[in-house]
Every structure is written in structure tokens, then in C-alpha cells.
N, CA, C and O atoms as a GROMACS GRO file, in nm:
protein
  284
    1MET      N    1   1.073  -1.207  -3.704
    1MET     CA    2   1.067  -1.112  -3.594
    1MET      C    3   0.921  -1.095  -3.551
    1MET      O    4   0.832  -1.085  -3.635
    2SER      N    5   0.898  -1.091  -3.424
    2SER     CA    6   0.764  -1.077  -3.369
    2SER      C    7   0.717  -0.932  -3.379
    2SER      O    8   0.796  -0.839  -3.363
    3ASP      N    9   0.588  -0.914  -3.406
    3ASP     CA   10   0.533  -0.779  -3.415
    3ASP      C   11   0.451  -0.742  -3.291
    3ASP      O   12   0.374  -0.647  -3.293
    4HIS      N   13   0.468  -0.819  -3.183
    4HIS     CA   14   0.399  -0.788  -3.057
    4HIS      C   15   0.491  -0.819  -2.940
    4HIS      O   16   0.592  -0.888  -2.953
    5HIS      N   17   0.454  -0.766  -2.827
    5HIS     CA   18   0.530  -0.790  -2.704
    5HIS      C   19   0.436  -0.837  -2.594
    5HIS      O   20   0.318  -0.802  -2.593
    6VAL      N   21   0.488  -0.916  -2.504
    6VAL     CA   22   0.415  -0.958  -2.385
    6VAL      C   23   0.495  -0.910  -2.265
    6VAL      O   24   0.617  -0.925  -2.260
    7TYR      N   25   0.426  -0.851  -2.169
    7TYR     CA   26   0.492  -0.794  -2.053
    7TYR      C   27   0.447  -0.862  -1.924
    7TYR      O   28   0.336  -0.915  -1.916
    8LYS      N   29   0.534  -0.860  -1.827
    8LYS     CA   30   0.500  -0.903  -1.692
    8LYS      C   31   0.526  -0.783  -1.601
    8LYS      O   32   0.613  -0.701  -1.629
    9LYS      N   33   0.448  -0.773  -1.494
    9LYS     CA   34   0.463  -0.661  -1.402
    9LYS      C   35   0.490  -0.716  -1.262
    9LYS      O   36   0.420  -0.806  -1.215
   10ILE      N   37   0.592  -0.661  -1.197
   10ILE     CA   38   0.623  -0.698  -1.060
   10ILE      C   39   0.621  -0.572  -0.974
   10ILE      O   40   0.626  -0.461  -1.026
   11GLU      N   41   0.615  -0.592  -0.843
   11GLU     CA   42   0.613  -0.479  -0.751
   11GLU      C   43   0.734  -0.488  -0.658
   11GLU      O   44   0.761  -0.594  -0.601
   12ILE      N   45   0.805  -0.377  -0.644
   12ILE     CA   46   0.922  -0.372  -0.556
   12ILE      C   47   0.915  -0.243  -0.474
   12ILE      O   48   0.840  -0.151  -0.508
   13VAL      N   49   0.992  -0.237  -0.366
   13VAL     CA   50   0.997  -0.118  -0.282
   13VAL      C   51   1.142  -0.075  -0.269
   13VAL      O   52   1.228  -0.155  -0.232
   14GLY      N   53   1.169   0.051  -0.300
   14GLY     CA   54   1.303   0.108  -0.283
   14GLY      C   55   1.301   0.208  -0.168
   14GLY      O   56   1.197   0.266  -0.137
   15SER      N   57   1.416   0.228  -0.107
   15SER     CA   58   1.423   0.326   0.002
   15SER      C   59   1.551   0.408  -0.009
   15SER      O   60   1.648   0.367  -0.072
   16SER      N   61   1.548   0.524   0.054
   16SER     CA   62   1.664   0.613   0.054
   16SER      C   63   1.649   0.714   0.167
   16SER      O   64   1.538   0.754   0.201
   17LYS      N   65   1.761   0.753   0.224
   17LYS     CA   66   1.761   0.861   0.323
   17LYS      C   67   1.772   0.996   0.255
   17LYS      O   68   1.754   1.100   0.318
   18ILE      N   69   1.802   0.995   0.124
   18ILE     CA   70   1.830   1.120   0.051
   18ILE      C   71   1.705   1.182  -0.011
   18ILE      O   72   1.675   1.299   0.014
   19SER      N   73   1.632   1.103  -0.094
   19SER     CA   74   1.518   1.160  -0.167
   19SER      C   75   1.430   1.050  -0.226
   19SER      O   76   1.468   0.933  -0.229
   20ILE      N   77   1.313   1.089  -0.271
   20ILE     CA   78   1.224   0.996  -0.341
   20ILE      C   79   1.290   0.949  -0.471
   20ILE      O   80   1.285   0.830  -0.503
   21GLU      N   81   1.351   1.041  -0.543
   21GLU     CA   82   1.418   1.005  -0.668
   21GLU      C   83   1.529   0.902  -0.644
   21GLU      O   84   1.546   0.809  -0.722
   22ASN      N   85   1.602   0.919  -0.537
   22ASN     CA   86   1.709   0.826  -0.503
   22ASN      C   87   1.652   0.689  -0.466
   22ASN      O   88   1.713   0.587  -0.497
   23ALA      N   89   1.538   0.687  -0.400
   23ALA     CA   90   1.472   0.561  -0.366
   23ALA      C   91   1.432   0.487  -0.493
   23ALA      O   92   1.445   0.364  -0.501
   24ILE      N   93   1.384   0.561  -0.593
   24ILE     CA   94   1.349   0.500  -0.723
   24ILE      C   95   1.473   0.444  -0.789
   24ILE      O   96   1.472   0.330  -0.836
   25GLU      N   97   1.580   0.523  -0.794
   25GLU     CA   98   1.705   0.478  -0.856
   25GLU      C   99   1.760   0.354  -0.787
   25GLU      O  100   1.806   0.262  -0.853
   26ASN      N  101   1.756   0.351  -0.654
   26ASN     CA  102   1.804   0.235  -0.579
   26ASN      C  103   1.724   0.110  -0.614
   26ASN      O  104   1.781   0.002  -0.635
   27ALA      N  105   1.592   0.124  -0.620
   27ALA     CA  106   1.506   0.010  -0.652
   27ALA      C  107   1.534  -0.041  -0.793
   27ALA      O  108   1.545  -0.162  -0.813
   28LEU      N  109   1.545   0.049  -0.890
   28LEU     CA  110   1.570   0.007  -1.028
   28LEU      C  111   1.707  -0.059  -1.043
   28LEU      O  112   1.721  -0.158  -1.114
   29ALA      N  113   1.807  -0.005  -0.977
   29ALA     CA  114   1.943  -0.061  -0.986
   29ALA      C  115   1.947  -0.202  -0.929
   29ALA      O  116   2.010  -0.291  -0.986
   30GLU      N  117   1.880  -0.222  -0.817
   30GLU     CA  118   1.880  -0.356  -0.756
   30GLU      C  119   1.800  -0.454  -0.840
   30GLU      O  120   1.841  -0.568  -0.859
   31CYS      N  121   1.686  -0.409  -0.890
   31CYS     CA  122   1.601  -0.495  -0.974
   31CYS      C  123   1.674  -0.536  -1.102
   31CYS      O  124   1.661  -0.649  -1.148
   32ALA      N  125   1.751  -0.445  -1.159
   32ALA     CA  126   1.823  -0.473  -1.284
   32ALA      C  127   1.926  -0.584  -1.269
   32ALA      O  128   1.970  -0.642  -1.368
   33LYS      N  129   1.966  -0.614  -1.146
   33LYS     CA  130   2.061  -0.723  -1.123
   33LYS      C  131   2.001  -0.860  -1.154
   33LYS      O  132   2.075  -0.954  -1.184
   34SER      N  133   1.868  -0.872  -1.147
   34SER     CA  134   1.807  -1.003  -1.169
   34SER      C  135   1.695  -1.004  -1.273
   34SER      O  136   1.650  -1.111  -1.314
   35VAL      N  137   1.650  -0.888  -1.316
   35VAL     CA  138   1.540  -0.881  -1.413
   35VAL      C  139   1.592  -0.820  -1.542
   35VAL      O  140   1.648  -0.710  -1.543
   36ARG      N  141   1.570  -0.892  -1.652
   36ARG     CA  142   1.612  -0.841  -1.783
   36ARG      C  143   1.493  -0.777  -1.854
   36ARG      O  144   1.378  -0.799  -1.817
   37ASN      N  145   1.523  -0.699  -1.954
   37ASN     CA  146   1.424  -0.638  -2.043
   37ASN      C  147   1.327  -0.545  -1.971
   37ASN      O  148   1.210  -0.535  -2.010
   38MET      N  149   1.374  -0.477  -1.866
   38MET     CA  150   1.287  -0.380  -1.799
   38MET      C  151   1.257  -0.268  -1.898
   38MET      O  152   1.348  -0.215  -1.962
   39ASP      N  153   1.129  -0.232  -1.910
   39ASP     CA  154   1.090  -0.128  -2.005
   39ASP      C  155   1.030  -0.004  -1.939
   39ASP      O  156   1.048   0.106  -1.991
   40TRP      N  157   0.959  -0.019  -1.829
   40TRP     CA  158   0.892   0.096  -1.769
   40TRP      C  159   0.866   0.072  -1.620
   40TRP      O  160   0.874  -0.040  -1.571
   41PHE      N  161   0.834   0.181  -1.552
   41PHE     CA  162   0.794   0.169  -1.411
   41PHE      C  163   0.686   0.271  -1.383
   41PHE      O  164   0.673   0.372  -1.453
   42GLU      N  165   0.608   0.244  -1.281
   42GLU     CA  166   0.512   0.341  -1.232
   42GLU      C  167   0.525   0.347  -1.080
   42GLU      O  168   0.547   0.245  -1.015
   43VAL      N  169   0.511   0.464  -1.025
   43VAL     CA  170   0.515   0.481  -0.880
   43VAL      C  171   0.375   0.454  -0.826
   43VAL      O  172   0.281   0.527  -0.856
   44ALA      N  173   0.363   0.348  -0.747
   44ALA     CA  174   0.233   0.309  -0.693
   44ALA      C  175   0.206   0.375  -0.558
   44ALA      O  176   0.093   0.413  -0.529
   45GLU      N  177   0.310   0.389  -0.476
   45GLU     CA  178   0.296   0.450  -0.343
   45GLU      C  179   0.424   0.524  -0.307
   45GLU      O  180   0.534   0.487  -0.348
   46THR      N  181   0.407   0.628  -0.230
   46THR     CA  182   0.520   0.701  -0.174
   46THR      C  183   0.492   0.718  -0.025
   46THR      O  184   0.384   0.762   0.014
   47ARG      N  185   0.589   0.684   0.056
   47ARG     CA  186   0.572   0.700   0.200
   47ARG      C  187   0.711   0.720   0.263
   47ARG      O  188   0.813   0.713   0.195
   48GLY      N  189   0.712   0.743   0.390
   48GLY     CA  190   0.840   0.763   0.457
   48GLY      C  191   0.832   0.726   0.604
   48GLY      O  192   0.726   0.700   0.659
   49HIS      N  193   0.947   0.727   0.664
   49HIS     CA  194   0.962   0.696   0.805
   49HIS      C  195   1.003   0.825   0.875
   49HIS      O  196   1.091   0.897   0.828
   50ILE      N  197   0.939   0.854   0.988
   50ILE     CA  198   0.966   0.978   1.061
   50ILE      C  199   1.054   0.946   1.182
   50ILE      O  200   1.027   0.855   1.259
   51GLU      N  201   1.161   1.024   1.195
   51GLU     CA  202   1.250   1.014   1.310
   51GLU      C  203   1.268   1.152   1.371
   51GLU      O  204   1.316   1.244   1.305
   52ASN      N  205   1.230   1.166   1.496
   52ASN     CA  206   1.244   1.295   1.568
   52ASN      C  207   1.179   1.411   1.492
   52ASN      O  208   1.234   1.521   1.487
   53GLY      N  209   1.062   1.386   1.435
   53GLY     CA  210   0.989   1.491   1.366
   53GLY      C  211   1.040   1.526   1.228
   53GLY      O  212   0.993   1.622   1.167
   54LYS      N  213   1.136   1.448   1.176
   54LYS     CA  214   1.193   1.474   1.043
   54LYS      C  215   1.189   1.347   0.960
   54LYS      O  216   1.167   1.238   1.012
   55VAL      N  217   1.212   1.362   0.831
   55VAL     CA  218   1.215   1.246   0.742
   55VAL      C  219   1.336   1.161   0.776
   55VAL      O  220   1.450   1.207   0.768
   56GLY      N  221   1.312   1.035   0.815
   56GLY     CA  222   1.421   0.940   0.840
   56GLY      C  223   1.465   0.874   0.712
   56GLY      O  224   1.585   0.865   0.683
   57HIS      N  225   1.368   0.828   0.634
   57HIS     CA  226   1.395   0.777   0.500
   57HIS      C  227   1.266   0.772   0.420
   57HIS      O  228   1.156   0.769   0.475
   58TYR      N  229   1.283   0.770   0.289
   58TYR     CA  230   1.173   0.764   0.195
   58TYR      C  231   1.157   0.620   0.147
   58TYR      O  232   1.255   0.548   0.133
   59GLN      N  233   1.034   0.580   0.122
   59GLN     CA  234   1.006   0.450   0.062
   59GLN      C  235   0.914   0.472  -0.057
   59GLN      O  236   0.817   0.547  -0.049
   60VAL      N  237   0.945   0.405  -0.168
   60VAL     CA  238   0.865   0.418  -0.289
   60VAL      C  239   0.834   0.278  -0.341
   60VAL      O  240   0.925   0.198  -0.364
   61THR      N  241   0.706   0.250  -0.359
   61THR     CA  242   0.664   0.123  -0.418
   61THR      C  243   0.653   0.143  -0.569
   61THR      O  244   0.581   0.231  -0.616
   62LEU      N  245   0.726   0.060  -0.643
   62LEU     CA  246   0.726   0.069  -0.789
   62LEU      C  247   0.665  -0.056  -0.850
   62LEU      O  248   0.681  -0.166  -0.798
   63LYS      N  249   0.596  -0.037  -0.959
   63LYS     CA  250   0.554  -0.149  -1.043
   63LYS      C  251   0.645  -0.144  -1.165
   63LYS      O  252   0.649  -0.044  -1.236
   64ILE      N  253   0.716  -0.254  -1.189
   64ILE     CA  254   0.814  -0.262  -1.297
   64ILE      C  255   0.757  -0.350  -1.407
   64ILE      O  256   0.716  -0.463  -1.382
   65GLY      N  257   0.756  -0.298  -1.529
   65GLY     CA  258   0.713  -0.378  -1.643
   65GLY      C  259   0.833  -0.423  -1.722
   65GLY      O  260   0.922  -0.343  -1.754
   66PHE      N  261   0.836  -0.552  -1.755
   66PHE     CA  262   0.947  -0.603  -1.837
   66PHE      C  263   0.893  -0.698  -1.943
   66PHE      O  264   0.794  -0.768  -1.922
   67ARG      N  265   0.961  -0.697  -2.057
   67ARG     CA  266   0.921  -0.778  -2.171
   67ARG      C  267   0.958  -0.924  -2.150
   67ARG      O  268   1.069  -0.956  -2.108
   68LEU      N  269   0.863  -1.010  -2.179
   68LEU     CA  270   0.891  -1.154  -2.183
   68LEU      C  271   0.935  -1.189  -2.323
   68LEU      O  272   0.892  -1.126  -2.419
   69SER      N  273   1.020  -1.289  -2.336
   69SER     CA  274   1.066  -1.332  -2.469
   69SER      C  275   0.949  -1.392  -2.545
   69SER      O  276   0.874  -1.474  -2.491
   70THR      N  277   0.934  -1.351  -2.669
   70THR     CA  278   0.834  -1.412  -2.756
   70THR      C  279   0.906  -1.474  -2.874
   70THR      O  280   0.997  -1.414  -2.930
   71SER      N  281   0.865  -1.592  -2.910
   71SER     CA  282   0.929  -1.663  -3.021
   71SER      C  283   0.840  -1.666  -3.141
   71SER      O  284   0.878  -1.722  -3.244
   0.00000   0.00000   0.00000
């Protein structure tokens, strides 16, 4: 068994009309379809789109860290 881990970090953007938290959940759910061993995320940016003076949707840029297999 290995006593160390190696990680890779990717950047993705999630969006939602509901909330920032929902944008994060959407991004993680979609990423989990193709990326295994996800361990952590950090919010790099938060922004939104304005429609008629109100929030149209939220966008959140996430950095996702996932473990690479070590032999």
C-alpha cells in the first residue's frame, strides 16, 4: 500500500438559476460522471448574469482536486 498520494487539479464552471450552492452541486455532479477519485474543491470565482436588473443565473468556477492512481 502506498503511503503518499498524487493529485491533479482541473478547473470547471457550474451554473444555476437558483443559487451559488446549487451551481457548485451541478458542477460537481457533472464532473463526477467522468472524473474518479475527486477529493476536494475550491471556489476560484463567483459571478453571475444580470437580467432586467436581477440575477439571471449564478456561475461558479471550481478547481477540483482528484487523486491519481499510485502503484
